[in-house]
C-alpha positions in Angstrom: -19.3 4.5 -26.1 -19.8 7.8 -27.7 -18.4 11.0 -26.2 -21.8 12.5 -25.2 -22.7 9.3 -23.2 -19.3 9.2 -21.6 -19.5 12.9 -20.6 -23.0 12.4 -19.1 -21.8 9.4 -17.2 -18.8 11.3 -15.8 -21.1 14.2 -14.7 -23.5 11.6 -13.1 -20.6 10.0 -11.3 -19.3 13.3 -10.0 -22.8 14.2 -8.7 -23.1 10.8 -7.0 -19.6 11.2 -5.6 -20.1 14.6 -4.1 -21.6 13.6 -0.7 -23.8 10.8 0.5 -25.5 11.4 3.9 -25.5 8.4 6.2 -26.2 10.1 9.6 -25.5 13.5 11.3 -21.7 13.0 11.5 -21.1 10.4 8.8 -20.9 10.9 5.0 -19.4 9.3 2.0 -17.8 11.9 -0.3 -15.4 12.3 -3.2 -11.8 12.4 -2.1 -9.6 15.4 -2.9 -5.9 16.1 -2.7 -6.7 18.1 0.5 -7.5 14.7 2.2 -3.9 13.5 2.1 -3.2 14.4 5.7 -6.3 12.6 7.1 -5.5 9.5 4.9 -1.9 9.5 6.1 -3.0 9.7 9.7 -4.8 6.4 9.6 -2.9 4.6 6.8 0.5 5.1 8.4 -0.5 2.7 11.2 1.4 -0.5 10.7 -1.6 -2.6 11.9 -3.9 -0.9 9.4 -1.5 -1.9 6.6 -0.7 -5.4 7.8 -2.9 -7.2 5.4 -3.1 -4.7 2.6 -1.1 -4.7 -0.7 0.8 -1.4 -0.1 3.7 -0.1 2.0 3.2 2.0 5.0 3.4 5.6 3.9 6.2 7.6 5.3 4.6 11.1 4.9 1.4 12.6 3.5 2.9 13.1 0.1 3.1 9.3 -0.2 -0.7 9.4 -0.4 -0.8 11.6 -3.5 -0.3 8.7 -6.1 -3.3 6.9 -4.4 -5.5 10.0 -4.6 -4.5 10.6 -8.2 -5.3 7.0 -9.1 -8.7 7.2 -7.3 -9.5 10.4 -9.2 -8.5 9.0 -12.6 -10.4 5.8 -12.0 -13.5 7.6 -10.8 -13.4 9.8 -13.9 -13.0 6.8 -16.2 -15.8 4.8 -14.6 -13.6 1.8 -13.7 -13.9 2.6 -10.0 -16.3 4.5 -7.7 -14.5 5.4 -4.5 -15.5 7.6 -1.6 -13.8 8.9 1.4 -15.5 8.1 4.7 -16.0 11.4 6.4 -16.8 11.4 10.1 -17.0 14.6 12.1 -15.5 16.5 9.2 -12.4 14.2 8.9 -11.6 11.4 6.5 -11.3 8.3 8.5 -11.3 5.7 5.8 -12.3 4.8 2.2 -14.8 2.6 0.6 -15.7 1.9 -3.0 -16.3 -0.3 -6.0 -13.4 -1.6 -8.0 -13.0 -3.4 -11.3 -16.5 -2.4 -12.3 -17.8 -4.5 -15.2 -20.9 -2.9 -16.6 -21.4 -5.7 -19.1 -21.5 -8.5 -16.5 -23.0 -6.1 -14.0 -20.5 -6.8 -11.2 -17.8 -5.1 -9.2 -15.6 -5.7 -6.2 -16.0 -3.9 -2.9 -13.0 -2.5 -1.2 -12.7 -0.6 2.1 -10.4 0.5 4.9 -11.0 2.5 8.0 -8.6 3.8 10.7 -7.9 1.5 13.6 -9.4 4.0 16.0 -12.8 3.4 14.4 -12.8 -0.4 14.2 -15.7 -2.1 15.9 -17.9 1.1 16.1 -20.3 0.1 13.3 -19.2 2.9 11.0 -17.9 0.7 8.2 -21.0 -1.5 8.4 -23.2 1.5 7.8 -21.0 2.5 4.9 -21.2 -1.0 3.3 -25.0 -1.0 3.6 -25.1 2.3 1.7 -22.6 1.1 -1.0 -24.5 -2.2 -1.5 -27.8 -0.3 -1.8 -26.2 2.0 -4.4 -24.7 -1.0 -6.2 -27.8 -3.2 -6.4 -30.6 -0.7 -6.5 -29.2 2.3 -8.5 -26.4 0.6 -10.5 -28.4 -2.6 -10.9 -25.3 -4.8 -10.4 -26.0 -8.5 -10.1 -23.1 -9.4 -7.9 -20.5 -7.7 -5.6 -17.4 -9.6 -4.6 -14.8 -8.9 -1.9 -11.5 -10.5 -1.0 -9.2 -10.3 2.0 -6.1 -11.9 3.3 -6.8 -15.3 4.7 -4.9 -14.4 8.0 -7.1 -11.3 8.6 -9.5 -13.1 10.9 -11.2 -9.9 12.0 -12.0 -8.9 8.4 -13.0 -12.4 7.4 -15.5 -12.6 10.3 -16.8 -9.1 9.6 -17.4 -9.8 5.9 -19.5 -12.9 6.8 -21.5 -10.9 9.3 -22.4 -8.4 6.6 -24.1 -11.2 4.6 -21.4 -12.1 2.1 -21.0 -15.8 1.3 -17.6 -17.4 1.1 -16.8 -18.1 -2.6 -13.4 -19.6 -2.6 -10.1 -19.6 -0.7 -6.5 -19.6 -1.9 -3.2 -19.8 0.0 -3.3 -16.0 0.5 -6.9 -14.8 0.1 -10.5 -15.6 1.0 -13.1 -14.4 -1.5 -16.8 -13.7 -0.8 -19.8 -12.6 -2.9 -23.1 -11.0 -2.4 -25.8 -11.5 -5.1 -28.5 -8.9 -5.7 -31.2 -11.5 -4.8 -29.4 -12.3 -1.5 -29.1 -8.6 -0.7 -32.8 -7.9 -1.5 -33.8 -10.9 0.7 -31.5 -9.6 3.5 -32.9 -6.1 3.5 -36.5 -7.4 3.4 -35.8 -9.6 6.5 -34.3 -6.6 8.3 -37.5 -4.5 7.9 
C-alpha cells in the first residue's frame, strides 16, 4: 500500500472513530488516555474479567498499555475500536479486531461494565458496528468468540443473530455473514 493511500485511510479511520451517535445519551467514540479512570472503574470488577484474557487491573495506570495498543492498532488499520460513552462516561468498549481487508472479514469484541448488563446498551452498539462493518466496510463475515462457560454471553450472542460456528474445550465461536445480516435487518423493518 502506498503512503498516500495509507495516510488517507488513517485520516478516514480517525474521522469514523471520532463519535458515532446512537441516541441522546449513547455514543461510540475514539478512546483517549483520559478514559483510563472510566475504563478502570468497570474493568476492575472481578466478575467483568472472569472470562476475559487479562488480569484484573489494580489501578488506572494498568489501563494505559491497553489504551496505547488500541491507539496503535486503530492507527495501523488492524483494529477499529471505540469507547462506549453513556451520559458522558466510558462504560465499555466495542470494536473490530484482526481485520482482514483481503478476505473482507473481522472479529467483533466488546465488554461493558456490569452495572449496564441487560439494559440493551451493548445490543444497540453491536447493531451499529455490524451496520458499519457490512454496509460501509463491505465485510463479508464477522466472527466472535467467547468462553464456553460464559453462558450469559453465549446466549446474548445467539440472540443478536450470530450462528454457532464451532466449539473447543475453552471457547465457542460464532459468525454473522453479510447476507444473514441484510436478511435480519430487512425482517426487522
